[in-house]
ZAMARGU-4260 file (C-alpha; in steps of 0.2 Angstrom, whole numbers, plus 5000, padded with zeros to 4 digits):
<rodrens>
0) 4510/5193/5097 | 4516/5189/5079 | 4529/5201/5072 | 4536/5201/5055 | 4552/5212/5053
5) 4560/5217/5037 | 4579/5221/5039 | 4587/5232/5026 | 4604/5226/5020 | 4612/5243/5025
10) 4608/5240/5043 | 4618/5224/5043 | 4633/5232/5035 | 4633/5247/5047 | 4637/5236/5062
15) 4620/5238/5070 | 4617/5220/5070 | 4623/5216/5087 | 4611/5228/5096 | 4597/5222/5084
20) 4600/5204/5087 | 4600/5207/5106 | 4583/5216/5105 | 4575/5202/5095 | 4581/5190/5108
25) 4572/5200/5121 | 4556/5201/5110 | 4555/5182/5109 | 4551/5180/5127 | 4533/5186/5124
30) 4531/5186/5105 | 4534/5175/5089 | 4545/5182/5075 | 4548/5181/5057 | 4563/5190/5049
35) 4564/5195/5030 | 4581/5203/5025 | 4588/5213/5011 | 4606/5215/5005 | 4605/5223/4988
40) 4621/5234/4990 | 4631/5218/4994 | 4624/5210/4978 | 4629/5225/4968 | 4647/5224/4975
45) 4649/5206/4972 | 4642/5207/4955 | 4655/5221/4951 | 4669/5210/4957 | 4663/5197/4945
50) 4662/5209/4930 | 4643/5210/4930 | 4637/5228/4930 | 4620/5230/4938 | 4606/5239/4930
55) 4593/5248/4940 | 4576/5253/4933 | 4562/5265/4939 | 4543/5260/4937 | 4530/5273/4932
60) 4524/5271/4951 | 4541/5277/4956 | 4548/5260/4962 | 4567/5258/4960 | 4572/5240/4957
65) 4587/5229/4950 | 4585/5223/4933 | 4587/5204/4935 | 4593/5194/4920 | 4599/5176/4920
70) 4617/5180/4926 | 4611/5192/4939 | 4598/5180/4947 | 4612/5168/4950 | 4623/5181/4958
75) 4608/5187/4968 | 4604/5170/4975 | 4622/5166/4979 | 4625/5182/4989 | 4607/5183/4997
80) 4604/5165/5001 | 4622/5159/5003 | 4630/5173/5012 | 4619/5186/5020 | 4605/5174/5026
85) 4618/5163/5034 | 4626/5178/5043 | 4610/5183/5050 | 4606/5166/5056 | 4623/5164/5064
90) 4621/5181/5073 | 4604/5175/5080 | 4612/5159/5085 | 4625/5168/5095 | 4611/5175/5105
95) 4604/5158/5108 | 4590/5161/5096 | 4583/5146/5087 | 4585/5153/5069 | 4583/5144/5053
100) 4587/5151/5036 | 4575/5149/5021 | 4572/5156/5004 | 4555/5156/4995 | 4561/5141/4986
105) 4563/5130/5001 | 4547/5120/5004 | 4539/5131/4990 | 4537/5144/5004 | 4535/5158/4991
110) 4527/5155/4974 | 4530/5168/4961 | 4525/5172/4944 | 4538/5179/4932 | 4535/5196/4925
115) 4535/5194/4906 | 4537/5213/4902 | 4541/5228/4913 | 4536/5246/4910 | 4550/5257/4915
120) 4553/5276/4914 | 4570/5282/4906 | 4581/5297/4910 | 4569/5308/4900 | 4554/5303/4909
125) 4548/5292/4894 | 4540/5275/4897 | 4546/5260/4888 | 4543/5241/4888 | 4557/5229/4892
130) 4559/5210/4894 | 4554/5205/4912 | 4570/5195/4915 | 4569/5185/4932 | 4559/5197/4942
135) 4543/5191/4949 | 4528/5194/4960 | 4521/5183/4974 | 4506/5173/4970 | 4505/5161/4984
140) 4514/5154/4999 | 4516/5138/5010 | 4511/5147/5025 | 4509/5131/5035 | 4528/5128/5034
145) 4531/5145/5044 | 4517/5140/5056 | 4525/5124/5060 | 4542/5132/5063 | 4534/5146/5074
150) 4525/5133/5084 | 4541/5124/5088 | 4550/5140/5093 | 4560/5144/5078 | 4563/5161/5070
155) 4562/5159/5051 | 4574/5171/5042 | 4568/5173/5024 | 4577/5178/5009 | 4566/5186/4996
160) 4568/5173/4982 | 4553/5165/4975 | 4550/5149/4965 | 4542/5152/4948 | 4529/5143/4939
165) 4542/5134/4929 | 4553/5131/4944 | 4565/5145/4941 | 4572/5157/4954 | 4564/5174/4954
170) 4570/5190/4962 | 4555/5198/4973 | 4555/5213/4983 | 4560/5211/5001 | 4547/5224/5008
175) 4533/5217/4998 | 4538/5199/5003 | 4537/5205/5022 | 4520/5213/5019 | 4514/5197/5010
180) 4519/5185/5024 | 4513/5197/5037 | 4496/5197/5028 | 4494/5179/5025 | 4499/5174/5043
185) 4488/5188/5050 | 4503/5196/5060 | 4499/5209/5073 | 4513/5221/5067 | 4524/5223/5052
190) 4541/5233/5056 | 4551/5239/5041 | 4568/5243/5047 | 4578/5255/5036 | 4592/5268/5037
195) 4581/5283/5040 | 4571/5288/5055 | 4554/5285/5046 | 4543/5293/5034 | 4548/5311/5030
200) 4535/5323/5022 | 4538/5341/5019 | 4554/5340/5028 | 4546/5333/5044 | 4546/5316/5052
205) 4528/5309/5052 | 4525/5300/5068 | 4508/5293/5064 | 4497/5292/5048 | 4482/5283/5041
210) 4482/5272/5026 | 4471/5285/5017 | 4482/5299/5021 | 4498/5291/5016 | 4490/5285/4999
215) 4487/5304/4996 | 4505/5309/5000 | 4513/5296/4989 | 4518/5308/4976 | 4529/5317/4989
220) 4538/5301/4993 | 4555/5296/4986 | 4558/5280/4976 | 4566/5270/4991 | 4552/5275/5003
225) 4539/5273/4990 | 4541/5254/4990 | 4540/5253/5009 | 4524/5263/5009 | 4516/5252/4996
230) 4521/5237/5006 | 4513/5245/5021 | 4497/5248/5012 | 4497/5230/5006 | 4499/5223/5023
235) 4486/5234/5031 | 4474/5229/5017 | 4477/5210/5022 | 4472/5213/5040 | 4488/5218/5048
240) 4484/5230/5062 | 4499/5242/5060 | 4515/5244/5050 | 4530/5254/5057 | 4544/5261/5047
245) 4559/5265/5057 | 4578/5266/5058 | 4586/5249/5062 | 4601/5257/5071 | 4601/5262/5089
250) 4597/5253/5105 | 4582/5241/5105 | 4575/5248/5088 | 4561/5235/5086 | 4555/5236/5104
255) 4555/5255/5103 | 4546/5254/5087 | 4531/5243/5093 | 4530/5254/5108 | 4528/5269/5096
260) 4543/5277/5104 | 4551/5280/5086 | 4547/5279/5068 | 4531/5281/5058 | 4516/5271/5063
265) 4504/5268/5048 | 4486/5261/5053 | 4470/5258/5045 | 4456/5271/5047
</rodrens>
C-alpha cells in the first residue's frame, strides 16, 4: 500500500516527532511512504529575526496563506528546505529509515505556475486584487523520480517548493502538494496530520464523511481546516481511495488513522 502523509509544522515543534517517526518506521514493513511537510510558523519566526514581517492573506474561498514576495521566498526556502526538511530526514535516519530530502525543484519534481494576481479579502470583507508575488500552483510533476526512489526502498521527504516556468522558486501549499502527489501516484491513502483531532462540524468531531457531504459543509469550516478539506477533495477526485485528517500527536498517529481508530475519514460516494 502506498501512503502519502502530510506533516504539519506544529507537530514537529511540539515534540511529537519521535513517536511519529517510530510509527512511520513500523508502517514501512508493509507499505511504501511519501512525506510532505510544513513549517510555516518557524518561517515566520526566522523572518521576524531577520527583520522581515510576514503578511498573511485570505482568499474569497477562505484559504489563509502567506504573501510571498522576493525576500520571503528566499527566507521560506532557507528554513523549509535547508533546516526543517533536513531535521525530518535526520529523525527518520535515527530510526534506520532510508529517507531522502527533496524540494519540488530537485529533478523538477514539482512544476509550478506563478500566480500573476491574487484576489484577497480585506478586514472589512471587501475583495481586492494584488500582485501574485512568488506564490504558485502545481501544473505538473516528475512522478517517475518518486517511483524510482520508492522502488529502491527510500522514503521521499518533500518540501513544498515548486520550480516555476521561468525556473524561479515558488511557494506552494503543503496540503495541496500532498494531495497532488497522492493523486498522480494513485496512492491508496492520504493522511493529513494536524494539531486537532479531525474535522469539527457543529462542535462535534466527524468520524466519517463523504466528499459530497463535506463539500456542502465547507461554509462551516475555518480557514486552517478549509485548505485541508479542499486538498482532500482534490485527492479523491484524482482516484485516491480515502483521505484521513487527524492529530499528529499521540502514540502511533498514522497507524491508528489508517485503521480508522481516530480522525476524520473522507471518502468518495
